[in-house]
C-alpha positions in Angstrom: 0.0 0.0 0.0 1.6 3.3 -1.0 2.0 6.2 1.3 -0.5 8.4 -0.6 -3.2 5.8 -0.3 -2.5 5.4 3.4 -2.7 9.1 3.9 -6.0 9.4 2.1 -7.6 6.2 3.3 -6.4 6.0 6.9 -8.9 8.8 7.6 -11.6 6.4 6.5 -10.9 3.9 9.2 -14.4 3.3 10.4 -16.4 3.7 7.2 -19.0 1.1 8.1 -21.6 -1.0 6.3 -25.1 -1.6 7.7 -25.4 -4.9 5.9 -27.1 -5.9 9.2 -29.7 -3.2 9.7 -29.4 -1.8 13.2 -32.1 -2.2 15.8 -34.1 1.0 15.9 -36.0 2.3 18.9 -39.7 1.9 19.4 -40.2 5.7 18.7 -38.9 5.1 15.1 -42.1 5.5 13.2 -42.6 5.8 9.4 -43.1 9.2 7.8 -46.7 8.2 7.0 -47.4 7.8 10.7 -46.3 11.3 11.6 -48.9 13.7 13.0 -50.6 16.6 11.2 -48.7 18.9 13.6 -45.4 17.4 12.4 -46.5 17.9 8.7 -47.5 21.5 9.1 -44.4 23.1 10.4 -40.9 23.6 9.1 -38.5 21.3 10.9 -34.8 21.7 11.3 -32.6 18.8 12.5 -29.4 19.8 14.2 -26.3 17.5 14.0 -22.9 17.9 15.6 -19.7 17.5 13.7 -16.4 17.0 15.3 -14.2 18.8 12.8 -14.2 21.6 10.3 -16.8 21.2 7.5 -14.6 22.6 4.7 -15.6 24.3 1.5 -17.9 21.5 0.3 -15.8 20.5 -2.8 -16.4 16.8 -3.7 -13.3 16.7 -5.9 -10.7 17.1 -3.2 -10.3 15.8 0.4 -10.8 18.9 2.5 -14.5 18.7 3.3 -16.7 16.7 5.7 -17.9 13.6 3.9 -21.3 13.4 5.6 -21.9 17.0 4.5 -20.9 16.2 1.0 -23.3 13.2 0.9 -26.3 15.5 1.5 -25.3 17.8 -1.5 -23.8 15.4 -4.1 -24.7 12.1 -5.6 -22.8 9.3 -7.4 -23.7 7.3 -10.5 -24.5 4.3 -8.2 -25.0 4.0 -4.5 -23.8 1.4 -2.1 -27.0 0.1 -0.4 -27.7 -0.8 3.2 -27.5 -4.5 2.2 -24.2 -4.1 0.4 -25.8 -4.1 -3.1 -25.0 -1.5 -5.7 -28.1 0.5 -6.5 -29.1 3.1 -9.1 -28.5 6.8 -8.3 -27.7 9.3 -11.1 -27.3 6.3 -13.4 -30.7 4.5 -13.6 -29.1 1.4 -15.2 -25.8 0.1 -16.4 -24.3 -2.8 -18.4 -20.9 -4.5 -18.2 -19.5 -6.2 -21.3 -18.8 -10.0 -20.9 -15.0 -9.3 -20.8 -15.5 -6.6 -18.1 -13.9 -3.9 -20.2 -16.8 -1.7 -21.2 -19.1 -0.1 -18.6 -22.2 1.6 -20.1 -24.2 3.9 -17.8 -27.7 5.2 -18.8 -28.2 8.4 -16.9 -31.3 9.3 -15.1 -33.4 11.8 -17.1 -34.7 15.2 -15.9 -32.1 15.7 -13.2 -30.8 19.2 -12.6 -28.1 20.6 -10.3 -29.2 23.0 -7.6 -28.5 25.9 -9.9 -30.7 24.5 -12.6 -27.9 23.2 -14.8 -28.9 19.9 -16.5 -27.2 16.7 -15.4 -26.3 15.0 -18.7 -23.5 13.1 -20.3 -21.4 16.2 -20.8 -21.7 17.2 -17.1 -20.9 13.6 -16.1 -17.9 13.4 -18.3 -16.5 16.7 -17.1 -16.8 15.4 -13.5 -15.2 12.1 -14.3 -12.3 13.9 -16.0 -11.6 15.7 -12.7 -10.2 12.4 -11.2 -9.8 9.7 -13.7 -6.1 9.6 -14.7 -5.3 12.4 -12.4 -2.2 11.7 -10.3 -3.6 13.1 -7.1 -6.4 10.5 -7.3 -4.3 7.5 -8.3 -4.9 5.9 -4.9 -8.3 5.0 -6.3 -7.8 1.9 -8.5 -10.4 2.8 -11.1 -8.7 6.1 -11.7 -5.7 4.2 -13.2 -7.7 1.6 -15.0 -10.1 3.7 -17.1 -8.6 4.5 -20.5 -11.5 6.3 -22.2 -14.7 8.2 -21.3 -17.2 8.2 -24.2 -20.6 9.9 -24.5 -22.4 8.4 -27.4 -25.5 10.4 -26.6 -26.7 13.0 -24.2 -27.8 10.4 -21.6 -25.1 7.7 -21.9 -21.6 7.4 -20.6 -19.3 4.6 -21.5 -16.1 3.8 -19.6 -13.4 1.7 -21.2 -11.1 -0.2 -18.8 -7.6 -1.5 -19.7 -8.3 -4.6 -17.7 -11.3 -6.2 -16.0 -11.8 -4.9 -12.5 -15.1 -5.7 -10.9 -14.8 -3.3 -8.0 -15.0 -0.3 -10.4 -18.7 -0.2 -9.7 -18.0 0.1 -5.9 -15.4 2.8 -6.6 -18.1 4.8 -8.5 -20.2 4.8 -5.3 -17.5 6.6 -3.2 -17.8 10.1 -1.9 -14.5 11.7 -2.7 -13.6 12.4 -5.5 -16.3 10.7 -7.6 -19.5 12.8 -6.8 -20.9 15.2 -9.3 -20.5 18.9 -9.1 -22.2 21.4 -11.4 -19.8 22.5 -14.2 -21.0 26.1 -13.4 -19.6 25.8 -9.8 -16.1 26.5 -10.9 -14.4 29.7 -12.2 -12.8 30.2 -15.7 -9.7 28.4 -14.6 -11.6 25.4 -13.3 -11.2 26.2 -9.6 -14.0 25.3 -7.2 -16.1 28.3 -6.3 -19.3 27.0 -4.6 -21.0 23.7 -3.6 -23.7 22.9 -6.1 -24.8 19.3 -6.5 -27.9 17.3 -7.4 -28.6 15.9 -4.0 -31.7 16.3 -1.8 -30.2 19.2 0.2 -28.6 22.4 -0.9 -26.5 25.0 0.9 -28.1 28.0 2.4 -25.1 29.1 4.4 -21.7 27.4 5.0 -18.5 28.1 6.8 -16.0 25.9 8.6 -18.0 25.9 11.8 -21.6 25.6 10.7 -23.7 24.7 7.7 -27.4 25.4 7.2 -29.0 23.2 4.4 -32.4 23.6 2.9 -34.4 20.9 1.2 -34.0 20.7 -2.6 -37.5 21.3 -3.8 -36.6 20.2 -7.3 -35.0 17.0 -6.3 -35.6 14.1 -8.7 -36.2 11.5 -6.0 -38.3 11.3 -2.9 -37.9 14.5 -0.9 -36.9 14.5 2.7 -39.6 15.2 5.3 -37.4 17.8 7.1 -37.1 21.2 5.6 -33.7 22.1 7.0 -30.6 20.5 8.4 -28.0 22.4 10.5 -24.6 21.0 11.2 -22.7 22.6 14.1 -19.0 22.0 14.6 -18.3 20.9 18.2 -14.8 19.6 18.4 -14.8 18.3 22.0 -16.5 15.0 22.3 -17.8 15.5 25.8 -19.2 18.9 24.7 -21.1 17.1 21.9 -22.6 14.7 24.5 -23.6 17.6 26.7 -25.2 19.4 23.8 -27.3 16.3 22.9 -28.4 16.0 26.5 -29.4 19.6 26.7 -31.4 19.4 23.5 -29.1 21.8 21.6 -28.3 18.9 19.2 -30.6 16.2 18.0 -28.2 13.5 16.8 -24.5 12.7 17.5 -22.2 9.9 16.4 -20.8 8.4 13.3 -17.1 8.7 12.4 -17.7 11.3 9.7 -19.7 13.5 11.9 -18.3 13.2 15.5 -17.8 9.9 17.2 -19.1 9.1 20.7 -16.4 8.4 23.3 -17.0 4.9 24.9 -16.9 6.3 28.4 -19.9 8.4 27.6 -22.1 5.5 26.5 -23.4 4.6 30.0 -24.5 8.2 30.5 -26.3 8.3 27.2 -27.9 4.9 27.7 -29.2 6.0 31.1 -30.8 9.2 29.9 -34.5 8.7 29.4 -34.6 11.5 26.8 -32.1 9.7 24.5 -31.8 6.6 22.5 -28.5 4.9 21.5 -28.6 3.3 18.0 -26.1 0.7 17.0 -25.2 -1.2 13.8 -23.1 -4.2 13.1 -19.4 -3.6 12.9 -17.7 -3.9 9.5 -14.2 -2.5 10.1 -11.4 -4.2 12.0 -9.0 -3.1 14.6 -5.9 -5.2 13.8 -2.2 -5.6 14.3 0.2 -6.2 11.5 3.7 -7.6 11.8 7.0 -7.3 10.0 6.3 -10.7 8.6 9.5 -10.8 6.5 11.7 -10.4 9.6 12.4 -12.5 12.7 10.7 -13.5 14.8 7.6 -12.8 12.6 8.8 -14.7 9.6 8.0 -17.9 11.5 4.3 -18.6 11.0 4.1 -20.2 14.5 5.0 -16.9 16.0 2.2 -15.1 14.1 -0.2 -17.9 15.2 0.9 -17.6 18.8 0.3 -13.8 18.8 -3.2 -14.4 17.6 -4.0 -17.0 20.2 -2.6 -14.9 23.0 -5.3 -12.2 22.7 -8.5 -12.3 24.6 -10.7 -10.6 22.0 -14.0 -11.2 23.9 -12.5 -9.6 27.0 -11.3 -6.6 25.0 -14.7 -6.2 23.3 -16.5 -6.2 26.7 -14.0 -4.2 28.9 -13.0 -1.5 26.4 -16.0 -1.3 24.1 -18.7 -2.1 26.7 -19.9 -5.0 24.5 -20.4 -2.7 21.5 -17.8 -4.5 19.4 -17.6 -8.1 18.2 -14.5 -10.2 18.8 -12.8 -10.7 15.5 -13.1 -14.2 13.8 -11.3 -13.2 10.6 -9.5 -10.4 8.9 -12.8 -8.7 8.0 -16.4 -8.8 9.2 -18.8 -11.1 7.3 -21.2 -8.2 6.8 -18.9 -7.1 3.9 -19.4 -8.6 0.4 -17.6 -11.9 -0.3 -16.3 -12.3 3.2 -16.7 -15.8 4.6 -15.3 -17.8 7.5 -12.9 -20.7 7.7 -12.7 -23.4 10.3 -9.5 -22.0 11.7 -9.0 -21.9 15.5 -6.5 -19.1 15.0 -8.7 -16.6 16.8 -9.5 -18.8 19.8 -8.0 -17.3 23.0 -5.6 -20.1 24.2 -2.5 -18.6 25.9 -1.2 -22.1 26.8 -1.2 -23.2 23.2 0.2 -19.8 22.2 3.1 -20.3 24.6 3.7 -23.9 23.3 3.9 -22.7 19.7 6.6 -20.2 20.7 8.5 -23.0 22.5 8.1 -25.1 19.4 9.6 -22.2 17.4 12.7 -22.3 19.5 12.0 -20.0 22.4 12.8 -21.1 25.9 10.6 -20.2 28.9 12.7 -18.9 31.8 12.2 -19.1 35.5 11.0 -15.5 35.3 8.2 -16.4 32.9 9.8 -14.7 30.0 10.8 -16.2 26.6 14.3 -16.1 25.3 16.3 -17.5 22.3 20.1 -17.6 22.2 20.1 -15.4 25.3 17.9 -12.7 23.8 14.4 -12.0 25.2 11.3 -12.0 23.0 10.9 -8.3 23.2 9.0 -6.4 20.6 7.3 -3.0 20.2 3.8 -1.9 19.1 3.3 1.4 17.3 -0.1 3.0 18.1 -1.9 6.1 16.9 -3.7 7.1 20.0 -5.1 10.3 18.6 -7.5 8.9 16.0 -9.7 6.8 18.4 -9.8 6.8 22.2 -9.9 3.0 22.3 -6.5 2.4 20.7 -4.3 3.0 23.7 -6.6 0.9 25.9 -6.5 -2.0 23.4 -2.7 -1.7 23.3 -2.4 -1.9 27.0 -4.6 -5.0 27.1 -2.5 -6.7 24.4 0.6 -5.8 26.3 -0.7 -7.5 29.5 -1.8 -10.6 27.5 1.5 -10.9 25.8 3.3 -10.5 29.1 1.3 -13.4 30.5 2.9 -15.8 27.9 6.4 -14.4 28.2 6.5 -11.7 25.6 7.8 -8.2 26.5 5.8 -5.7 24.5 6.8 -2.0 24.5 4.1 0.4 23.6 5.0 3.4 21.4 2.1 5.8 21.5 2.0 8.6 19.0 -0.4 11.1 17.4 -1.2 10.4 13.7 1.9 12.2 12.4 4.2 10.1 14.6 2.4 6.9 13.7 2.6 7.7 10.0 6.3 8.5 10.2 6.9 5.1 11.9 4.8 3.3 9.3 6.4 5.0 6.3 9.9 4.3 7.6 9.1 0.7 8.4 10.0 1.5 12.0 7.9 -0.9 14.0 7.6 -4.6 15.0 3.8 -4.5 15.3 1.6 -1.8 14.0 -2.0 -1.1 15.1 -4.1 -0.5 12.0 -7.6 -0.5 10.7 -9.5 -1.8 7.7 -11.5 0.8 5.8 -15.0 -0.7 5.6 -17.5 -0.4 2.7 -17.5 0.4 -0.1 -13.7 0.2 -0.1 -13.4 -3.4 1.3 -12.7 -6.1 0.9 -10.9 -5.4 -2.4 -9.0 -2.2 -1.6 -7.5 -3.4 1.6 -6.5 -6.7 0.1 -5.0 -5.2 -3.0 -3.2 -2.5 -1.0 -2.1 -4.2 2.2 -2.0 -7.9 1.4 -0.5 -7.9 -2.1 3.1 -7.4 -3.3 3.6 -3.9 -4.5 5.6 -2.7 -7.6 7.9 -0.7 -5.3 9.6 -3.3 -3.0 10.1 -0.6 -0.3 6.4 -0.1 0.2 5.0 -1.4 3.5 2.5 -4.3 3.3 0.8 -6.2 6.1 1.5 -9.5 4.4 2.1 -10.9 0.9 2.9 -14.1 -0.8 2.9 -15.3 -4.4 -0.1 -17.5 -3.6 -2.1 -14.7 -2.1 -1.1 -12.3 -4.9 -2.4 -14.7 -7.6 -5.7 -15.2 -5.7 -6.3 -11.5 -5.2 -5.5 -10.7 -8.9 -7.8 -13.3 -10.1 -10.7 -12.2 -7.8 -10.4 -8.5 -8.8 -10.4 -9.4 -12.5 -13.2 -12.0 -12.3 -16.4 -11.4 -14.3 -18.4 -14.2 -12.7 -19.8 -13.7 -9.2 -19.8 -17.4 -8.4 -16.2 -17.9 -9.4 -15.3 -14.7 -7.6 -16.8 -16.0 -4.3 -14.8 -19.2 -4.7 -11.6 -17.2 -5.1 -12.4 -15.0 -2.1 -13.0 -18.2 -0.1 -9.5 -19.3 -0.9 -8.2 -15.8 0.0 -9.7 -16.0 3.5 -8.4 -19.6 3.9 -4.8 -18.5 2.9 -4.9 -15.4 5.2 -5.9 -17.7 8.1 -3.5 -20.5 7.3 -0.6 -18.0 7.2 -1.8 -16.0 10.2 -1.3 -13.0 7.9 -2.7 -10.5 10.4 -3.9 -10.2 14.0 -7.5 -8.8 13.9 -8.9 -7.9 17.3 -12.4 -6.6 17.2 -15.1 -5.2 14.8 -16.3 -2.0 16.5 -20.1 -1.3 16.1 -21.5 1.8 14.6 -22.9 4.1 17.3 -25.2 7.1 17.2 -27.3 8.7 19.9 -30.5 10.8 19.3 -33.1 12.7 21.1 -36.3 10.7 21.5 -38.3 13.3 19.6 -36.4 12.3 16.5 -38.1 9.6 14.5 -37.1 7.8 11.3 -33.3 8.0 11.6 -31.6 5.0 10.0 -28.2 3.8 9.1 -27.2 3.6 5.5 -24.8 1.4 3.6 -21.8 3.5 4.6 -21.0 5.7 7.5 -21.2 8.9 5.4 -24.5 8.0 3.8 -26.3 10.8 5.6 -28.8 11.5 2.8 -30.3 8.0 3.3 -30.1 8.3 7.1 -32.2 11.5 7.1 -34.7 10.9 4.3 -37.5 9.8 6.6 -36.6 11.8 9.7 -39.3 13.9 11.4 -39.2 15.7 14.8 -42.3 15.0 16.8 -43.8 17.9 18.5 -41.6 20.4 16.6 
């Protein structure tokens, strides 16, 4: 995985799929059940964001992704069940060889400023990122060789090689969403946020956005008339604002995450409801698998079996995480399970594997080989998520129990990235990216040999390379699933990574809010808010 990709995608660490639809509260009623009072008044939903909103440009990486989703739409959308669904393209066809992708655009769609959305507008947007070096981290950007518009409502993409995840890439937020061609100046520089989405900007600055419902929207219009997003950087202040009623909804990694220590308070508040959805990203550790002692598979297996995943899920996440049973969660497309006992907590067996690998257990309970202790370090970015340091401390204690001395190196993101890019670590705490990026992006970037031999990968082998290449180029879904099954088996057989937990998606809302739902991705806010009403407002 190259450094640019890591920079861009590490920020997407908990982009989560609701392939398992979350349990919603009893107060979650359908829009048709709302009262006449609810229908008669303008309603403004207030959300809290944990970081600057940015200028609202979908073609760069400086704006809040949840905000962008309200304003802009893709050709296709990643659905709550993991399926690819029509959006600005109402249908599409893929040639049998996987090289020609023909999209029929939805008719009678306009941007917020009245500019028609047609093939010319679509091509202009696609040219902003396809083949552009700044966006080469996105595999489809480097695989499309031609963009053709045979008529006003048709776009044809030609790929240099078959690549089935192109359709998932086209559902992403940045940089693939569609901006009005009139929203740039004469030099092509972004001027204002104008999309086709169900919401449009009334006012926007770094600290607050007020959005108004798009009354000319082509699809089903939201029930709300306005959405306001307020930037509240401090997590505990966001919690207090929700409790006071200043904010209606908090949570989600692209708005502002909820600190785990605040969950008991939120769950105990009778005015609030906590919503959760199945976890689809992984906290994991990766090793320097080419170097001793990690070049011995038995050592990698031992590290996996030394970790009490269920204990970590309960103690650190309050049960709002699932113990990992594989590299990725099964809610993601094509992810299946093997019969491996790799993820079973068995410290005695872990220790015996290390002894089998040549390590000797001393009277002090520590392992040595040729007089040298089994002492390793773990590099952790403790600034991204509050749980990372606690996970690291738990792993440290569990490794200590079987005779491994683990030094924790806790950094902010810049320090973590420096250690990563310089290959300066024994173990590295990392994250998978979630939908719609995975499983393909993580596998191709972090578990595949790279053209540049100096690039850091979590694990790679000729066998795994061949399987990943074949899966990504497959044109038959049944054959593709069989290849993925072999990938997961190989990953487990080789103990290619040390996944720990799949953290759940977590939101909290005021009880007067009804109809909030989790979409296919963590940034799918347009879907989440489509049916929302505020009772009594």
